[in-house]
C-alpha positions as protocol buffer text, in pm:
chain_id: "A"
residue {
  index: 1
  type: MET
  ca { x: 9714 y: 8216 z: 8839 }
}
residue {
  index: 2
  type: LEU
  ca { x: 9806 y: 8548 z: 8682 }
}
residue {
  index: 3
  type: GLU
  ca { x: 9564 y: 8503 z: 8393 }
}
residue {
  index: 4
  type: GLN
  ca { x: 9276 y: 8401 z: 8620 }
}
residue {
  index: 5
  type: ASN
  ca { x: 9328 y: 8708 z: 8839 }
}
residue {
  index: 6
  type: LYS
  ca { x: 9459 y: 8947 z: 8578 }
}
residue {
  index: 7
  type: GLU
  ca { x: 9288 y: 9259 z: 8710 }
}
residue {
  index: 8
  type: LEU
  ca { x: 9392 y: 9198 z: 9072 }
}
residue {
  index: 9
  type: PHE
  ca { x: 9756 y: 9136 z: 8987 }
}
residue {
  index: 10
  type: ALA
  ca { x: 9771 y: 9426 z: 8741 }
}
residue {
  index: 11
  type: SER
  ca { x: 9649 y: 9669 z: 9005 }
}
residue {
  index: 12
  type: PHE
  ca { x: 9883 y: 9515 z: 9263 }
}
residue {
  index: 13
  type: LYS
  ca { x: 10179 y: 9549 z: 9025 }
}
residue {
  index: 14
  type: VAL
  ca { x: 10119 y: 9924 z: 8990 }
}
residue {
  index: 15
  type: ILE
  ca { x: 10083 y: 9970 z: 9365 }
}
residue {
  index: 16
  type: HIS
  ca { x: 10382 y: 9743 z: 9432 }
}
residue {
  index: 17
  type: ASP
  ca { x: 10605 y: 9945 z: 9198 }
}
residue {
  index: 18
  type: ASN
  ca { x: 10493 y: 10269 z: 9360 }
}
residue {
  index: 19
  type: PHE
  ca { x: 10555 y: 10116 z: 9704 }
}
residue {
  index: 20
  type: VAL
  ca { x: 10912 y: 10031 z: 9603 }
}
residue {
  index: 21
  type: LYS
  ca { x: 10972 y: 10395 z: 9506 }
}
residue {
  index: 22
  type: ASN
  ca { x: 10791 y: 10556 z: 9801 }
}
residue {
  index: 23
  type: PRO
  ca { x: 10701 y: 10315 z: 10083 }
}
residue {
  index: 24
  type: ASP
  ca { x: 10562 y: 10580 z: 10317 }
}
residue {
  index: 25
  type: ALA
  ca { x: 10306 y: 10711 z: 10072 }
}
residue {
  index: 26
  type: TYR
  ca { x: 10189 y: 10375 z: 9936 }
}
residue {
  index: 27
  type: SER
  ca { x: 10208 y: 10144 z: 10237 }
}
residue {
  index: 28
  type: TYR
  ca { x: 9834 y: 10162 z: 10312 }
}
residue {
  index: 29
  type: ARG
  ca { x: 9729 y: 10076 z: 9955 }
}
residue {
  index: 30
  type: PHE
  ca { x: 10003 y: 9815 z: 9928 }
}
residue {
  index: 31
  type: ASN
  ca { x: 9878 y: 9638 z: 10240 }
}
residue {
  index: 32
  type: LYS
  ca { x: 9512 y: 9676 z: 10145 }
}
residue {
  index: 33
  type: VAL
  ca { x: 9548 y: 9520 z: 9799 }
}
residue {
  index: 34
  type: GLY
  ca { x: 9814 y: 9280 z: 9927 }
}
residue {
  index: 35
  type: GLN
  ca { x: 9561 y: 9133 z: 10169 }
}
residue {
  index: 36
  type: ARG
  ca { x: 9357 y: 9026 z: 9865 }
}
residue {
  index: 37
  type: VAL
  ca { x: 9664 y: 8894 z: 9679 }
}
residue {
  index: 38
  type: LEU
  ca { x: 9803 y: 8672 z: 9956 }
}
residue {
  index: 39
  type: PRO
  ca { x: 9509 y: 8428 z: 9970 }
}
residue {
  index: 40
  type: VAL
  ca { x: 9531 y: 8380 z: 9593 }
}
residue {
  index: 41
  type: LEU
  ca { x: 9902 y: 8302 z: 9622 }
}
residue {
  index: 42
  type: ARG
  ca { x: 9844 y: 8063 z: 9912 }
}
residue {
  index: 43
  type: GLU
  ca { x: 9565 y: 7885 z: 9725 }
}
residue {
  index: 44
  type: HIS
  ca { x: 9780 y: 7826 z: 9418 }
}
residue {
  index: 45
  type: GLU
  ca { x: 10077 y: 7719 z: 9628 }
}
residue {
  index: 46
  type: ALA
  ca { x: 9853 y: 7467 z: 9805 }
}
residue {
  index: 47
  type: ARG
  ca { x: 9727 y: 7337 z: 9471 }
}
residue {
  index: 48
  type: LEU
  ca { x: 10082 y: 7302 z: 9344 }
}
residue {
  index: 49
  type: CYS
  ca { x: 10232 y: 7138 z: 9653 }
}
residue {
  index: 50
  type: GLY
  ca { x: 9937 y: 6987 z: 9836 }
}
residue {
  index: 51
  type: LYS
  ca { x: 9928 y: 6651 z: 9667 }
}
residue {
  index: 52
  type: THR
  ca { x: 10303 y: 6608 z: 9656 }
}
residue {
  index: 53
  type: GLU
  ca { x: 10322 y: 6634 z: 10036 }
}
residue {
  index: 54
  type: ARG
  ca { x: 10123 y: 6313 z: 10072 }
}
residue {
  index: 55
  type: GLY
  ca { x: 10273 y: 6123 z: 9784 }
}
residue {
  index: 56
  type: VAL
  ca { x: 10594 y: 5950 z: 9695 }
}
residue {
  index: 57
  type: TYR
  ca { x: 10760 y: 6285 z: 9621 }
}
residue {
  index: 58
  type: SER
  ca { x: 10696 y: 6441 z: 9962 }
}
residue {
  index: 59
  type: LYS
  ca { x: 11063 y: 6522 z: 10015 }
}
residue {
  index: 60
  type: PHE
  ca { x: 11051 y: 6755 z: 9713 }
}
residue {
  index: 61
  type: SER
  ca { x: 10742 y: 6948 z: 9826 }
}
residue {
  index: 62
  type: GLY
  ca { x: 10934 y: 7202 z: 10036 }
}
residue {
  index: 63
  type: GLY
  ca { x: 11169 y: 7277 z: 9749 }
}
residue {
  index: 64
  type: LEU
  ca { x: 10878 y: 7316 z: 9511 }
}
residue {
  index: 65
  type: ALA
  ca { x: 10708 y: 7560 z: 9747 }
}
residue {
  index: 66
  type: GLU
  ca { x: 11029 y: 7763 z: 9771 }
}
residue {
  index: 67
  type: LYS
  ca { x: 11063 y: 7772 z: 9393 }
}
residue {
  index: 68
  type: PHE
  ca { x: 10706 y: 7897 z: 9367 }
}
residue {
  index: 69
  type: LYS
  ca { x: 10772 y: 8170 z: 9623 }
}
residue {
  index: 70
  type: SER
  ca { x: 11097 y: 8273 z: 9457 }
}
residue {
  index: 71
  type: GLU
  ca { x: 10919 y: 8301 z: 9122 }
}
residue {
  index: 72
  type: VAL
  ca { x: 10658 y: 8525 z: 9284 }
}
residue {
  index: 73
  type: ARG
  ca { x: 10941 y: 8736 z: 9429 }
}
residue {
  index: 74
  type: VAL
  ca { x: 11085 y: 8782 z: 9080 }
}
residue {
  index: 75
  type: HIS
  ca { x: 10769 y: 8969 z: 8982 }
}
residue {
  index: 76
  type: PHE
  ca { x: 10694 y: 9121 z: 9324 }
}
residue {
  index: 77
  type: PRO
  ca { x: 11018 y: 9160 z: 9525 }
}
residue {
  index: 78
  type: LYS
  ca { x: 10843 y: 9330 z: 9819 }
}
residue {
  index: 79
  type: ILE
  ca { x: 10568 y: 9069 z: 9854 }
}
residue {
  index: 80
  type: ASP
  ca { x: 10702 y: 8971 z: 10196 }
}
residue {
  index: 81
  type: PHE
  ca { x: 10637 y: 9323 z: 10324 }
}
residue {
  index: 82
  type: ILE
  ca { x: 10258 y: 9291 z: 10309 }
}
residue {
  index: 83
  type: GLY
  ca { x: 10126 y: 9360 z: 10656 }
}
residue {
  index: 84
  type: VAL
  ca { x: 10457 y: 9492 z: 10787 }
}
residue {
  index: 85
  type: ARG
  ca { x: 10444 y: 9839 z: 10939 }
}
residue {
  index: 86
  type: ILE
  ca { x: 10714 y: 10079 z: 10836 }
}
residue {
  index: 87
  type: SER
  ca { x: 10806 y: 10326 z: 11106 }
}
């Protein structure tokens, strides 16, 4: 996922790190680029967990999705703040 979208995630990493330091100044850019990052994350999560939901291992699908999201949060701790207004 990261290698296929290297440029997108590299630019998001810079903006994400700046957003962590100064949320007021970087919230617009963070949300703008984040709106392009979220569909990529959702697509890869669906690829990872989609077939397990219908199969024999369906009870593990939720845990697998959470592990995927927690791994994303390791690299981008503020990923859940995309689209959230700071006032």
